[in-house]
C-alpha positions in Angstrom: -7.3 -14.3 -9.4 -10.4 -13.0 -10.6 -12.4 -15.6 -9.6 -10.8 -16.8 -6.7 -11.7 -12.4 -5.0 -15.0 -12.8 -6.4 -15.2 -16.6 -4.4 -14.0 -15.1 -1.2 -16.2 -11.5 -2.2 -19.8 -14.0 -2.7 -18.8 -16.4 0.6 -17.3 -13.8 3.3 -18.4 -10.7 2.2 -21.9 -12.0 0.9 -22.6 -9.6 -0.8 -23.5 -10.1 -4.7 -20.8 -9.6 -7.2 -20.6 -9.4 -11.6 -17.2 -11.3 -13.0 -16.3 -8.8 -16.2 -14.9 -10.3 -19.3 -14.1 -9.9 -22.6 -14.8 -13.1 -23.4 -17.8 -15.0 -22.8 -15.7 -18.5 -23.5 -13.7 -17.1 -20.3 -16.9 -16.3 -18.4 -18.7 -19.9 -19.1 -14.6 -21.2 -17.9 -14.8 -19.7 -15.5 -18.4 -20.5 -13.9 -17.1 -24.3 -14.4 -14.5 -23.8 -12.5 -16.3 -22.2 -9.4 -18.2 -24.9 -9.7 -15.7 -27.6 -9.2 -13.7 -25.2 -6.3 -17.2 -25.6 -4.6 -17.9 -28.4 -4.7 -14.3 -29.6 -3.7 -15.2 -27.5 -0.6 -18.7 -29.2 0.0 -16.7 -32.7 -0.1 -13.9 -31.4 3.0 -17.1 -30.0 4.9 -15.6 -26.7 4.2 -19.0 -25.4 4.1 -22.2 -27.3 3.7 -24.3 -27.6 0.0 -26.6 -24.8 1.3 -23.4 -22.6 1.5 -22.2 -23.2 -1.7 -25.2 -22.8 -4.0 -26.1 -19.3 -1.7 -22.2 -18.2 -2.6 -23.0 -19.6 -6.8 -26.3 -17.3 -6.3 -23.8 -14.4 -6.0 -22.6 -14.9 -8.3 -23.7 -13.2 -12.5 -21.5 -12.2 -15.2 -21.3 -9.7 -17.9 -19.5 -8.9 -20.7 -20.0 -5.2 -20.7 -17.6 -2.8 -17.9 -21.3 -1.0 -18.8 -23.1 -3.0 -16.6 -21.6 -1.9 -13.6 -23.4 1.5 -13.2 -24.7 0.5 -10.1 -22.1 -1.0 -8.1 -20.6 0.3 -4.9 -16.7 -1.7 -5.2 -15.0 -2.6 -7.8 -11.4 -4.5 -8.1 -9.9 -4.7 -11.4 -8.0 -8.2 -11.5 -6.3 -8.0 -15.8 -2.3 -8.6 -16.2 0.2 -6.5 -15.1 0.1 -4.1 -18.3 0.1 -0.8 -17.5 -2.3 0.6 -20.6 -4.6 -2.1 -20.0 -5.0 -1.1 -16.9 -5.3 3.0 -17.5 -7.9 2.0 -20.8 -10.0 -0.4 -18.2 -10.0 3.0 -15.2 -10.9 5.5 -17.6 -13.5 3.6 -18.9 -15.0 2.5 -15.2 -14.8 6.6 -14.0 -17.2 7.0 -16.5 -19.4 4.2 -16.5 -18.9 3.5 -12.7 -21.3 5.8 -10.3 -19.4 8.5 -8.1 -19.5 6.8 -5.3 -17.6 3.4 -6.2 -14.3 2.8 -4.5 -12.1 1.9 -8.0 -9.6 -0.7 -6.6 -6.9 -2.5 -8.2 -5.6 -6.3 -7.3 -1.7 -4.8 -9.2 0.9 -5.8 -7.8 4.0 -3.4 -9.0 2.2 -0.7 -11.1 2.0 3.0 -9.8 -1.4 3.6 -7.6 -1.0 7.3 -8.8 -0.2 6.8 -12.1 -3.4 4.4 -12.4 -5.8 6.8 -10.6 -4.6 10.0 -12.7 -6.2 7.8 -16.1 -9.4 8.7 -14.1 -9.9 11.8 -14.1 -12.5 13.6 -16.6 -10.6 16.6 -16.8 -7.9 18.5 -15.2 -9.2 20.2 -12.5 -11.2 16.0 -11.5 -9.5 15.7 -8.3 -12.4 13.6 -7.1 -12.6 10.5 -8.9 -8.9 9.8 -8.9 -9.3 10.4 -4.5 -11.3 6.9 -5.3 -8.6 4.8 -6.4 -6.4 2.7 -4.6 -4.7 -0.7 -4.9 -6.0 -4.1 -2.8 -3.3 -6.3 -4.0 -4.7 -10.4 -2.7 -2.1 -12.3 -2.4 -2.8 -16.2 -4.5 -4.7 -18.0 -3.9 -6.9 -16.0 -2.7 -9.6 -18.1 -0.8 -5.9 -19.7 1.3 -4.3 -16.2 1.6 -5.3 -14.5 4.6 -3.2 -11.3 3.8 -3.6 -8.2 1.4 -1.4 -5.4 0.1 -3.4 -2.0 1.0 -1.1 1.1 -1.5 -2.7 4.7 -1.4 -1.9 6.8 -4.8 -0.9 10.6 -3.7 -4.6 10.7 -5.2 -5.9 8.1 -2.5 -8.7 9.6 0.0 -8.4 9.0 3.3 -12.4 8.3 2.6 -11.2 5.4 0.6 -8.5 4.0 2.1 -11.1 3.1 5.6 -13.3 2.1 2.6 -11.3 0.0 0.9 -10.0 -1.8 4.5 -13.3 -2.3 5.9 -14.1 -4.9 3.2 -10.9 -6.3 3.1 -12.0 -7.3 7.1 -15.5 -7.7 5.5 -13.9 -11.2 3.4 -12.0 -11.9 6.1 -8.5 -10.6 5.4 -5.8 -9.1 7.2 -4.0 -5.6 5.3 -1.3 -4.6 5.4 -0.3 -1.0 3.8 2.4 0.1 2.2 3.4 3.0 0.8 3.2 3.6 -3.9 6.4 2.7 -4.3 7.7 0.2 -7.1 6.7 -3.2 -6.1 5.6 -2.7 -2.3 5.8 -4.8 0.1 5.2 -7.9 -0.7 6.7 -8.3 -5.0 9.4 -5.7 -3.5 10.7 -8.4 -1.7 9.3 -11.7 -3.1 10.6 -11.1 -7.3 14.2 -10.6 -6.4 14.0 -13.9 -4.8 12.5 -15.5 -7.2 14.6 -14.1 -9.9 17.5 -15.2 -8.1 17.0 -18.1 -8.2 16.2 -18.8 -11.2 19.3 -17.2 -12.2 20.5 -20.0 -9.9 19.4 -22.5 -12.0 20.6 -21.1 -14.9 24.1 -20.6 -14.1 24.2 -24.0 -12.7 24.5 -23.7 -9.4 21.9 -25.9 -8.5 18.6 -27.7 -9.6 15.9 -26.4 -10.0 15.3 -29.6 -7.4 17.6 -28.8 -5.3 17.1 -25.1 -5.4 13.6 -25.8 -3.6 14.2 -28.2 -1.2 16.6 -26.3 0.6 14.3 -22.5 0.8 11.1 -25.8 1.9 13.4 -27.6 4.7 15.8 -24.7 5.6 13.4 -21.7 5.8 10.1 -23.5 6.1 8.5 -22.0 3.7 5.4 -24.0 1.8 7.0 -24.1 -1.5 10.1 -23.5 -3.2 11.0 -20.0 -4.9 10.3 -22.1 -8.2 7.6 -24.1 -8.1 6.1 -21.3 -6.4 7.0 -18.7 -9.3 5.4 -21.2 -11.6 2.5 -21.3 -9.4 2.6 -17.0 -9.6 3.2 -16.8 -14.2 6.6 -17.1 -15.1 4.9 -14.0 -17.3 3.3 -12.2 -13.9 7.1 -12.8 -12.8 8.8 -11.6 -15.6 6.6 -7.7 -15.5 6.8 -7.2 -12.5 10.6 -7.6 -12.3 10.7 -5.4 -15.9 8.6 -2.6 -13.9 11.1 -2.8 -10.4 13.7 -2.7 -13.5 12.1 0.4 -15.2 10.7 2.0 -12.3 14.0 2.1 -10.0 16.3 2.1 -12.6 18.4 -0.1 -10.5 20.0 -3.8 -12.1 19.5 -5.8 -9.9 16.4 -5.8 -10.6 17.3 -6.8 -14.0 15.0 -10.1 -15.3 17.2 -13.6 -15.6 17.8 -14.9 -19.0 15.7 -17.7 -18.0 13.0 -16.3 -17.3 12.8 -13.9 -20.6 13.7 -17.9 -22.3 10.4 -19.5 -21.0 8.2 -17.0 -20.9 8.6 -16.2 -25.1 8.7 -20.2 -25.5 4.8 -20.0 -23.1 6.3 -22.2 -20.6 4.3 -19.2 -18.3 3.9 -22.4 -15.2 1.2 -23.7 -14.4 -2.0 -22.3 -16.5 -0.1 -23.2 -19.3 0.3 -27.3 -18.3 4.7 -26.5 -18.1 7.1 -24.0 -16.4 10.3 -25.0 -14.4 8.0 -28.7 -13.8 5.0 -30.6 -15.9 1.2 -30.0 -14.9 -1.2 -32.5 -16.4 -4.5 -30.5 -16.6 
């Protein structure tokens, strides 16, 4: 998702982008994918060759977070692992300039907890005030929606800046309080989880489950296909956060969902999930 965010920011907001990953091979693969996506957009006449070249020219890469010392706005988009995000934000607070907005693309983890990880000392209230969530919808170049979540520490200035930048990116923002799952996944993930339970208990086949929701509610894809697109590991991680944060058993992940993640069947990104995908 990080690449999608970068491409939209480079295209719509027309700002220079620094992509950060600790793996150079991942960066190389991301740039190759970016070139393919831009070529497709040119072929479909969504953008011109000149625009594609300009977008590509705005993308810069690094494997070192220390290279973010002059940025204005950071958007973190790593997996939904709380301690990983806390460690990254602690580092960002040290290397980014004091005016930089520190945004997370988390889909379920408390913004207040992430913001707390940025404190430079026991009395620091300024750094956490610059932390906010900009939760993009997947795929980012297609979906207009973005969820904005403020932590208890987030300042009104940070919220205003985040909303303004999302508008520059061509997004339609909805605001949520810092509650487990926020709005989108508080609604979406139990829906997907229940579809998995229907499959594992034999209520219907995967084709029938997806077909009734597509043809009955006019959504573009059924819940199981959508889960494959999101990533089954991501779905499981969000359900676990919802269960742990609320203590409500209705958020208990489906047994089949756990088994598929254990098997490495993560959806489109692994080539197999509820459906199979060619590379």
